[in-house]
N, C-alpha and C positions, 0 to 999 in steps of 0.2 A: 215482210220486206219494209213496210211503212215504218214499223217500230225500229228497224235497223237504221233507216235513213234519219229518223228522229234522234236516235242515240248518237249517230255520227254528227248530225248538225249541232246537237247540244254540246258534244265534246269540242267541236270546232269553235263554237262561240266562247266556251270557257278558255280555250287556248288563246283566242284573239284578245279576250279581256285581260288575261294574265300578261300577254305581251304588251298591251297598251299600258298597263300599270307599271311594267318594268321600264318601258320607254319614258314614262313620266318621272319615275324615280331617278333615272339616269340624267334626264334634263335638269331636274332640281339639283342633283349633285354637281352637275357641270356649272350651273349658274352660281352655286355657292362657292365653287372652286375659283371661278373667274371673276368673282365680285370685286369691284374696284374699291380701293381704300376709302375713296370719297363717299362710298355708300355705307360705310361702317357707322354705327350709332355714335353720335358725338358725346363727349364727356359733358356732364351738366356743370355749369359754372354760374354761381350767383354773383352779381356785381352790385356794389354800392359805392357811389362816388359823388363828389361835388364838381368833378371835372366834366366838361362838355364832350363826353365820349359818345353816348348814344343820342342825346338831344343837344341841339345847339343852344347858344345863349340868346339867340334872337327870338325865342318864344315859339308859340304854336304856329304862327304865320310862317316863320322861317322853316320850321320842321315840315310843314305841308307844301312848301314851294316845290315846283316841278323838278328843280335841279338839286334839291336837298339830299344830303347823304350823311351817314354817320361818320364820326372821326375815323381816320385810317387805323388807329389802334383797335377800335371796336370791329371794324370790317375784317381785319386780319384774324383777330381772336374768334370771331363768329364763324370763320371757315372751319375751325377745329372744335369749337365748344358750342354747346347749346346754352346760350346766355340768357339768364333770367334776371332782370333788374329787381333790386330789393330796396324798398323805402323804409321798412320798419322791421327791426330784428325780432320784436315781440310777436308779430303776426306771421313772420316768415316760417314757412313749412319746408325744411330742407328735404331734398330728395336723396335717396340712397346713393352714396358715392359722390355726391355733389361737392365741388370745391367752392370756396368763397373768396372773392377778391375784393378787398377794401382799398380803394385808391383815393387817398385824401378824403375820407368820408366826413360827414357832418359830425358834430358833437353828439355823444350818446347819453341818454338818461341812465342812471344807475341800474335800473332794471334791464336795460339793453346790454350794458357791460356784463352784468351777471349772466344773462342768457348766452352771450357770445363766449364767455369763458367756460361755461358749462358745456356748450356744444363742442368746443375744441377738446375738452377733457374727456368727453364721451366718445371721441374718435374722429372729430371733424378735422379737416385740412384747410388751413387759412393762409392766404398771402396778403400782407399789408404793405402798402406803399404810403409811408407817412413822411411828410415834408415839414421841416421846422420853419422854412421861409420860402413858400411857393412863389415863383416868379412868372407863372403862367399868365399870358396876356388875357385881358378881359374887356368887355364892353362897359363894365360897371365899375364905379369907384370902390376903393377900400371901405369895408363896412357894409356894403350892400349885400343882402342875403342871397341875391342871385349870382353873386361872384363866387368862384371856387374858394374854398377855405384857405386863408393865408398860412396858418400854422396848425399842425395836427393837434387835435383836442382829445387824444386818447391816452394822455399821461397817466390817469388812474389805472388803466389796464396795463400799461407798460411797467409801472411801478410794482404792481402785484406780481408781475413775471420777473422782477429783478432787473429791470432795464430803465435807462433814461435816454431820451432823445435830445441831442444837443446840436447846436450849430457852431462848428469850430471857427475860431477867429484866426485866420491865416493870411499870409501875404499873397496867396495864389490868386490868379485871375478868377473873377466870378464864374466864367465858363471853364469847366474842368473836363479833361479827357482822362478817363481812368481805365486801366486794363484789369479786368476781373477774370482771371483764368484765360479762356480763349476768346473772351468778349471785350471788344473795345467799345466803351460807352462814353457818351458826351452828355453833360448836363450842366447845371448851374447851382451854386451854393449847396453842395452836398451836405447832408447831415451826418451824424455819427451816433452809434449806439455805445453806451457805457454800461458795464455791468455794475449793479448797485447792491450793496448791503445784504448779501446772502452767502452763507457758508456752503449751501447746497444749490448751486445755480441750476436753474431750469433751462437757461438759454446760453448758447455759445456764440460769441461775437466773432465775426469772420470778415475777410476782405477789407482789412484796415478800418473796421467799424461800420462799413456800409451795410453789412448784413448781420442779422441775428437769427439763429436757428433754435427754436424753442420746442422741447419735447414736454408736453403737458398731459399727464394722465395717459389715455389711449390715443390722443391726437397730437397734432403738430401745427405750429405756426412759423412761417418764415417772414421776417420783417426786413424791409428795405428802407433806409433812411433818406428817401428821396421820392418825389412824384413827378418833378419836372422832366425826368427822363422820358416820360410818355409824350411830351410835346414834340410834334413833328419837326419843329424848328431845330431840334437838337440831333435828330437821327435820320430824317428822310433824305435830305441832300438832293436838291433838284438837279444840279449838274451831274452828280454821280448817278442818279436814277436814269437820266437821259443816256449816259454813256454805257452803263452796265445793266440797267434794269433792276438794280438792287439797292439796298439801303446804304447810306454812307457810314453810319455807325450801327452797332449791334444792340441798341437799347431794347428794341422789341423782341429780338431773339433771346436776349437775356431774361426778360420777363417770361417768355414762353418756356424757356428752359427751367425756370423756377417752378412754374406750374406743373411741368412734366415731372420734376423731382418730387414735388408734393404728392402727385398722383401715385407715383411708383414707390414713394417713401424711401428713396435712396438718400445716402448721406451727401452733404455738401462738402466735398473735399477734393484734393488733388487738383487737376487742371481746371475744375469748375470755378473755384474761388481764389486760386493762387495761394501764395504764402504770405 
């Protein structure tokens, strides 16, 4: 009799254990199914820039102030991307699938240009915002190293890819509103990409010269001939934000769409860049 009860008790404990395991598996499956998009892993994004996006121009004291906050561009991108600032391309260790954003970066040494070109050709995905005549406001005078770079210094890289960055001489107002497919953007002194001297072009110039799409080896680089479009003065729109809660111009949505295009490796055509 005792052995019978023992066998019965052992069987009951086994069934209870199996039931508990089943319940745990169902709960895990339910949590995975109901997981919010905000909980999904962020795409890795390396960022190099002379613009005051993550750090202010006021130095360490300003960054440590109680009301200090990153630039709205950084805050918006940081909601979607795991942003890692990069200071040196030689020591940079890219993560798998990481995108790279160069927004009016400093001048590069030849070794850094070679490393960048090699990384792209091995499968890297790169977005460059290069301005030929940056108008971004600054606390510091022209020539001060703490000031954002006035003109892009990546000409050797662009030349090797068959491109030239120029500033068109036009009668247009310095402030320009441009429709790029579905995006209305506003900026100032927009640059232009020109295809230069190659019978087998690696880059396609699009959107009236504002964009260049370069297929290089296994990788890809998308280039924008402007960096002022990141300045909140051109897209945020205080009055519009109060009325609608949204941006007045789609500058930042345009940049976000370019990053998504790079990640998915989709073509820049149709409604995206217009004709």
